[in-house]
C-alpha positions as CSV (number, residue, x, y, z in Angstrom):
1,M,0.0,0.0,0.0
2,K,1.3,3.4,-1.0
3,S,1.4,6.1,1.5
4,G,0.7,9.6,0.4
5,G,2.4,11.4,3.3
6,E,1.2,11.7,6.8
7,Y,-2.5,12.5,5.9
8,G,-2.5,11.3,2.3
9,G,-3.2,7.6,2.9
10,T,-6.6,6.0,2.2
11,A,-7.4,5.7,5.9
12,A,-6.9,9.4,6.4
13,R,-9.2,10.2,3.5
14,V,-11.9,8.0,4.9
15,L,-11.6,9.1,8.5
16,L,-11.1,12.8,7.9
17,D,-13.6,13.8,5.2
18,R,-12.7,17.4,4.3
19,D,-16.3,18.7,4.0
20,E,-17.3,17.0,7.3
21,V,-14.2,18.5,9.1
22,E,-14.9,22.0,7.8
23,G,-18.6,21.7,8.7
24,V,-17.7,20.8,12.3
25,L,-15.1,23.5,12.6
26,S,-17.3,26.2,11.1
27,G,-20.3,25.1,13.2
28,A,-18.6,24.6,16.5
29,F,-15.3,26.6,16.6
30,Y,-15.8,29.4,14.2
31,A,-19.5,30.2,14.7
32,P,-20.4,33.5,16.3
33,E,-21.1,33.2,20.0
34,A,-24.6,32.7,20.9
35,P,-26.0,35.3,23.3
36,A,-25.7,34.3,26.9
37,P,-29.0,33.0,28.2
38,Q,-31.0,35.6,30.1
39,P,-31.7,34.7,33.8
40,R,-35.4,34.0,34.4
41,A,-37.1,36.7,36.4
42,K,-38.6,35.4,39.6
43,P,-42.4,35.5,39.4
44,V,-43.7,38.6,41.2
45,A,-46.4,37.8,43.7
46,S,-49.7,39.5,42.9
47,A,-51.0,42.1,45.4
48,A,-53.4,39.5,46.7
49,E,-50.5,37.0,47.5
50,R,-48.2,39.5,49.2
51,P,-48.3,39.6,53.0
52,T,-50.2,42.5,54.5
53,H,-49.0,42.2,58.1
54,Y,-45.5,43.5,57.4
55,K,-43.5,45.5,54.9
56,V,-39.8,45.4,54.1
57,I,-38.3,48.9,54.4
58,C,-34.9,50.4,54.1
59,I,-33.5,52.9,56.7
60,S,-30.2,54.6,57.0
61,M,-28.2,54.2,60.2
62,Y,-24.7,55.3,61.2
63,T,-22.2,52.5,61.4
64,D,-21.6,53.2,65.2
65,D,-25.4,52.8,65.8
66,L,-25.5,49.6,63.8
67,A,-22.5,48.3,65.8
68,N,-24.3,49.2,69.0
69,L,-27.5,47.5,67.8
70,D,-25.6,44.3,66.8
71,A,-23.9,44.3,70.2
72,M,-27.3,44.4,71.9
73,V,-28.5,41.5,69.7
74,D,-25.4,39.5,70.5
75,E,-26.0,40.2,74.3
76,L,-29.6,39.0,74.0
77,K,-28.5,35.8,72.2
78,A,-25.9,35.2,74.9
79,R,-28.8,35.4,77.4
80,G,-30.6,32.7,75.6
81,L,-32.9,34.7,73.3
82,T,-31.9,32.8,70.2
83,K,-34.4,34.5,68.0
84,A,-33.1,38.0,68.8
85,N,-32.3,40.0,65.7
86,R,-32.2,43.7,64.6
87,S,-35.8,43.9,63.6
88,A,-37.1,42.3,66.8
89,L,-35.0,44.7,69.0
90,I,-36.1,47.8,67.0
91,R,-39.8,46.7,67.3
92,H,-39.3,46.2,71.0
93,A,-37.7,49.7,71.4
94,L,-40.5,51.3,69.4
95,A,-43.2,49.6,71.5
96,N,-41.5,50.9,74.7
97,V,-40.4,54.4,73.7
98,D,-41.7,57.3,75.9
99,L,-42.3,60.1,73.4
100,S,-42.3,62.7,76.3
101,K,-38.6,61.8,76.9
102,V,-37.5,62.3,73.3
103,P,-35.2,65.4,73.1
104,K,-36.4,68.3,71.0
105,G,-33.1,68.4,69.0
106,L,-33.7,64.8,67.7
């Protein structure tokens, strides 16, 4: 059997069909990138499905005040109140604030 160089033999011609190789390369390696799939948006609950007994809000606090709040939460947890968190402590403080003692320059 005559060899026609490294890729010129009969086996190479049968295994590596030029049209098939070019089709694979052009379709897989040289094709333009497909756009990245868009993340699916989470379904928004309708107004009827949303809880009405609370609302999520955003407030601004100084970092020192947050550190103090977190220290208080940590203290409550150390005392065995494992469900203590920022929101619960703020709700407790609001329920017990004496408005007559709030300074005028608040």
